[in-house]
C-alpha positions, 0 to 999 in steps of 0.5 A, a space after each residue: 650408355 657406353 662411351 665411344 672411346 670404350 667401344 673402340 678400345 674393345 674393338 681394337 684389342 680383338 683385331 690385334 689377335 689373329 682370329 683363327 684365320 689360316 696363318 699359313 698363307 697370311 703375310 706377316 711383317 717381322 721386325 728382325 735385328 736387320 730391319 723388317 722382313 715381310 712374307 708368309 711364315 715359310 718365306 720369313 723362315 727362309 729369309 732368316 735362315 739365310 741371314 743366320 748362314 750369312 752372319 755365321 760366314 762373316 763370323 758374327 755369332 750374336 747376330 747368327 744366333 738372333 736370326 736362328 731364334 727368329 727363324 725358330 719362332 716362325 717355324 714353331 708358329 707355322 708347325 702349330 698352324 699346320 697341326 690345327 689345319 690337320 686337326 680341322 681336316 681329321 675332324 671334317 673327314 670324321 664327320 664325312 664318314 659318319 654322314 656316309 654311314 648314316 646315308 648307307 644305313 637309311 639306303 639299307 633300310 629303304 631297300 629292306 622296306 621295299 623288299 618287305 613290301 614286295 614280299 607282302 604283296 605276293 601272298 595277296 596274289 597267291 591265287 595268281 599263277 607266276 609267270 616267269 620272266 622271258 628274255 630274248 635269247 642271247 640278250 645279256 641280263 642287265 636287270 633292266 625292264 623293256 618298256 614299249 616306246 610310243 612313237 611320236 605323232 606326226 604333226 598335222 600339216 597346214 593345208 597349202 594355199 591353192 596354186 594360181 592357174 598358169 596363163 594359157 600359152 599365146 601364139 608368138 607373132 612369128 607363128 600367126 602367119 603360118 596358122 593362116 596359111 
């Protein structure tokens, strides 16, 4: 049985090194001669180049060279990462081209098989007379076949409840004496 110390040592050893991640966008802490510089490799390069220019203008050749070397280190790191990204992209594009070529081959094989099946059905129907396709005059050739569409059947209506009979009109009180006359 392993002790927990050896396991944790192995674990830490693997975490110190970047595991093939994208270092182009990764944030680094760079301990330079002027203190820590934090940012992506591109940002760190720009910062060290600015510090290099400032040191040159102030006449400090030692610090200027030191900043230039730090900038060069991150430039090389960034260039290597970019090369790896480009290589992975090219590999993926090659795989995509291979897959597409395979799909195209399969599609061609299916078309040939369908044509062969259609050709093998024609001799069996040799006794029947071929009928030419009839197209309406002036219709553009689209390669589509017209199929009759069925009209949807109307829904059966629910019968209505019978209406209540209206109450008979009763003569009003004003008209009653006239009727008596």
